[in-house]
C-alpha positions in Angstrom: -75.1 -20.1 166.6 -72.5 -22.2 164.9 -71.1 -21.5 161.4 -68.0 -22.6 159.5 -65.6 -19.9 158.4 -62.8 -21.2 156.1 -63.8 -24.7 157.3 -63.3 -23.8 161.0 -66.3 -24.0 163.4 -67.0 -20.7 165.2 -69.8 -19.3 167.3 -71.6 -16.1 166.2 -74.6 -14.1 167.3 -78.0 -15.0 165.9 -78.4 -11.8 163.9 -74.9 -11.7 162.3 -74.4 -11.4 158.6 -71.7 -12.7 156.2 -70.1 -9.2 155.9 -70.2 -8.7 159.6 -68.2 -11.9 160.0 -65.8 -10.8 157.2 -65.2 -7.5 159.0 -64.4 -9.3 162.2 -62.3 -12.2 160.9 -60.7 -11.2 157.5 -61.6 -7.7 156.5 -59.2 -7.7 153.5 -61.1 -10.6 151.9 -62.1 -9.7 148.3 -64.4 -12.7 147.7 -67.1 -14.0 150.0 -68.5 -17.5 149.3 -71.6 -18.6 151.2 -72.5 -22.3 150.9 -70.6 -22.6 147.7 -71.9 -19.5 145.9 -70.1 -16.1 145.6 -72.3 -13.3 147.1 -72.2 -9.7 146.0 -74.6 -8.4 148.7 -74.8 -9.1 152.4 -76.7 -12.2 153.6 -78.0 -13.2 157.0 -76.2 -16.3 158.3 -78.0 -19.4 159.5 -77.0 -22.4 161.7 -74.1 -24.4 160.1 -73.7 -22.1 157.1 -70.3 -22.4 155.4 -68.5 -19.1 154.7 -65.2 -18.9 152.7 -63.3 -15.6 152.9 -60.7 -15.3 150.2 -58.2 -12.6 149.3 -57.2 -12.8 145.6 -53.7 -14.2 145.1 -53.0 -14.8 148.8 -51.3 -18.1 149.7 -53.2 -19.8 152.6 -51.2 -20.5 155.7 -50.2 -24.1 156.3 -52.9 -24.3 159.0 -55.6 -22.9 156.8 -54.6 -25.1 153.8 -54.7 -28.2 156.1 -58.1 -27.2 157.3 -59.3 -27.0 153.7 -57.8 -30.5 152.9 -59.2 -32.0 156.1 -62.7 -30.6 155.3 -62.7 -32.4 152.0 -61.1 -35.7 153.0 -62.8 -38.7 154.6 -62.5 -38.0 158.4 -59.4 -39.2 160.1 -57.1 -39.7 157.2 -55.1 -36.5 156.8 -52.6 -37.2 159.6 -51.8 -40.6 158.1 -51.2 -39.1 154.6 -49.1 -36.3 156.1 -46.7 -38.8 157.7 -46.2 -40.9 154.5 -43.2 -40.8 152.2 -43.6 -41.9 148.5 -40.9 -42.3 145.8 -41.8 -41.8 142.2 -39.5 -43.4 139.6 -40.0 -41.5 136.4 -41.8 -38.2 135.9 -43.5 -38.7 132.5 -47.2 -39.4 131.8 -47.6 -41.7 134.8 -45.3 -40.1 137.3 -46.2 -36.5 136.8 -49.9 -37.3 137.2 -49.4 -39.5 140.2 -47.3 -36.7 141.9 -50.0 -34.1 141.3 -52.7 -36.3 142.8 -50.6 -37.2 145.9 -49.7 -33.5 146.4 -53.4 -32.5 146.2 -54.3 -35.0 149.0 -51.4 -33.9 151.2 -49.0 -36.8 151.2 -46.2 -35.5 153.4 -43.1 -36.2 151.4 -42.4 -37.1 147.7 -39.1 -38.1 146.2 -39.1 -37.4 142.5 -36.6 -39.1 140.3 -35.9 -38.5 136.6 -33.0 -37.5 134.4 -34.9 -36.2 131.4 -36.0 -32.7 130.2 -39.5 -31.6 129.2 -40.0 -31.9 125.4 -42.9 -30.5 123.3 -44.1 -34.0 122.7 -44.6 -34.6 126.4 -47.4 -32.1 126.6 -49.9 -34.5 125.1 -50.1 -36.5 128.4 -47.7 -35.1 131.1 -48.4 -32.5 133.7 -46.2 -29.8 132.2 -46.8 -26.5 130.4 -45.3 -24.6 127.5 -43.1 -22.7 129.9 -41.4 -25.9 131.1 -40.1 -27.0 127.7 -36.3 -27.5 128.1 -36.4 -27.6 131.9 -35.4 -30.7 133.9 -38.6 -32.6 134.7 -37.6 -32.8 138.4 -37.5 -29.0 138.6 -40.5 -28.4 136.5 -42.7 -30.8 138.5 -41.4 -29.4 141.8 -42.5 -26.0 140.6 -46.0 -27.3 139.8 -46.4 -29.2 143.0 -45.3 -26.2 145.1 -48.1 -24.2 143.4 -50.6 -26.9 144.5 -49.4 -27.5 148.0 -46.4 -25.5 149.2 -46.2 -27.3 152.5 -45.4 -30.8 151.4 -41.7 -31.9 151.4 -40.3 -32.5 147.9 -36.9 -34.1 147.2 -35.7 -34.3 143.6 -33.0 -36.6 142.1 -31.8 -35.7 138.6 -30.3 -39.1 137.9 -30.8 -42.1 135.7 -32.4 -44.6 138.0 -31.3 -48.3 137.7 -30.5 -51.3 139.9 -27.3 -49.7 141.1 -28.8 -46.7 142.8 -32.5 -47.5 143.5 -31.8 -48.8 147.0 -30.0 -45.7 148.2 -32.3 -43.3 146.5 -35.5 -44.8 147.9 -34.2 -46.1 151.2 -36.5 -43.9 153.3 -39.8 -44.1 151.5 -42.8 -46.3 152.4 -44.0 -47.0 148.8 -42.3 -46.8 145.4 -44.3 -45.9 142.3 -42.8 -47.4 139.1 -43.7 -44.9 136.3 -41.3 -45.5 133.5 -42.1 -45.7 129.8 -39.4 -48.2 128.9 -40.4 -51.9 129.6 -36.8 -52.9 130.3 -36.5 -50.2 132.9 -39.8 -51.1 134.4 -38.8 -54.7 134.8 -35.3 -53.9 136.2 -36.5 -51.5 138.9 -39.5 -53.6 139.9 -37.3 -56.7 140.2 -34.6 -55.0 142.2 -37.1 -53.5 144.7 -39.0 -56.8 145.1 -35.8 -58.9 145.6 -33.5 -56.5 147.5 -35.8 -54.1 149.3 -38.1 -56.3 151.3 -39.7 -53.5 153.4 -40.9 -51.7 150.3 -44.1 -51.9 148.3 -44.1 -51.3 144.5 -47.1 -49.9 142.6 -46.3 -50.3 138.9 -48.2 -49.8 135.6 -48.3 -51.5 132.2 -50.8 -51.3 129.4 -52.5 -47.9 128.9 -51.8 -46.9 125.3 -54.4 -46.0 122.7 -58.0 -45.0 123.2 -59.5 -48.4 124.2 -62.2 -48.7 126.9 -61.6 -47.0 130.2 -62.8 -50.1 132.0 -60.0 -52.4 130.8 -57.5 -50.6 133.0 -57.6 -52.3 136.4 -55.6 -52.6 139.5 -54.2 -56.1 140.4 -52.6 -57.2 143.6 -49.9 -59.6 142.4 -48.3 -60.2 145.8 -48.4 -58.5 149.1 -45.7 -56.1 147.9 -46.5 -55.7 144.2 -49.5 -54.0 142.7 -49.9 -53.7 138.9 -52.2 -51.3 137.1 -53.2 -51.4 133.4 -54.8 -53.6 130.8 -51.7 -55.9 130.3 -52.1 -55.5 126.5 -51.9 -52.0 125.1 -48.3 -51.2 124.8 -47.1 -48.0 123.1 -46.2 -48.7 119.5 -46.6 -47.2 116.0 -50.3 -46.7 115.5 -51.1 -47.0 119.2 -49.6 -44.0 121.1 -49.8 -42.8 124.6 -52.4 -40.1 125.2 -53.6 -38.2 128.2 -57.0 -39.8 129.0 -55.9 -43.5 129.5 -52.5 -42.5 130.9 -54.2 -40.3 133.5 -56.6 -43.1 134.3 -53.8 -45.5 135.0 -51.8 -42.9 136.9 -54.7 -42.2 139.2 -55.3 -45.9 139.7 -51.7 -45.8 141.0 -52.2 -42.7 143.1 -55.4 -44.2 144.7 -53.6 -47.5 145.3 -50.8 -45.6 147.1 -53.4 -43.7 149.2 -55.2 -46.9 150.1 -51.9 -48.6 151.1 -51.0 -45.6 153.3 -54.3 -45.9 155.0 -53.8 -49.7 155.6 -56.1 -50.9 152.9 -54.1 -53.7 151.3 -56.8 -55.2 149.0 -57.7 -53.8 145.6 
């Protein structure tokens, strides 16, 4: 009889139970989850049951974690994501959220660029915690991502990114995510990449301030190498601040666009 243990298919005897399988495969497991529910007493297993054996606090092996990712992904995409390299310019509300999403789906390499430190005001929309206040954003975000997926490659660049260094910093990536707050910096980096780095694709964002409708944030394909996310209107200003919900919506538009591009889906 076939069952799945930690997302791997195995053959067992017809009369085997969940605890019998635990004893054979992972006897130190503290938690036994059968078909999505924690069990506190032994259960007989049936064909194609899914059994998760978990030891509290234990970091899964790279093989096991990949197995969990593959089991949740659309079939056939994990290897493509694992081979991809993405640069993220700016690690604020957009960039930190994009990085978290890309780490969760298993994008193989991330280059994180920012010169700033985590401030208390950042906590309203950025993927940082109280303990990170005063830390460089590059180091704080690397710490967070390693807690999510310790097996992806992360490079950090604690520099001010501009037209003089963007080519050298992002020379080896497939896609560049523009995630700055400052409109002038957004324009400079995007223009430099599009005019001087002809093998790169830019996924940028503009217009996500306030608490306006979710549905006004859209993804547009401007050219074959330039994708723009946002509502094109809602800039941050007095009386219209940046807040977690709409910033995260825009950031995950960016992350999903990056994923689609990695997988060869060029349309929006």
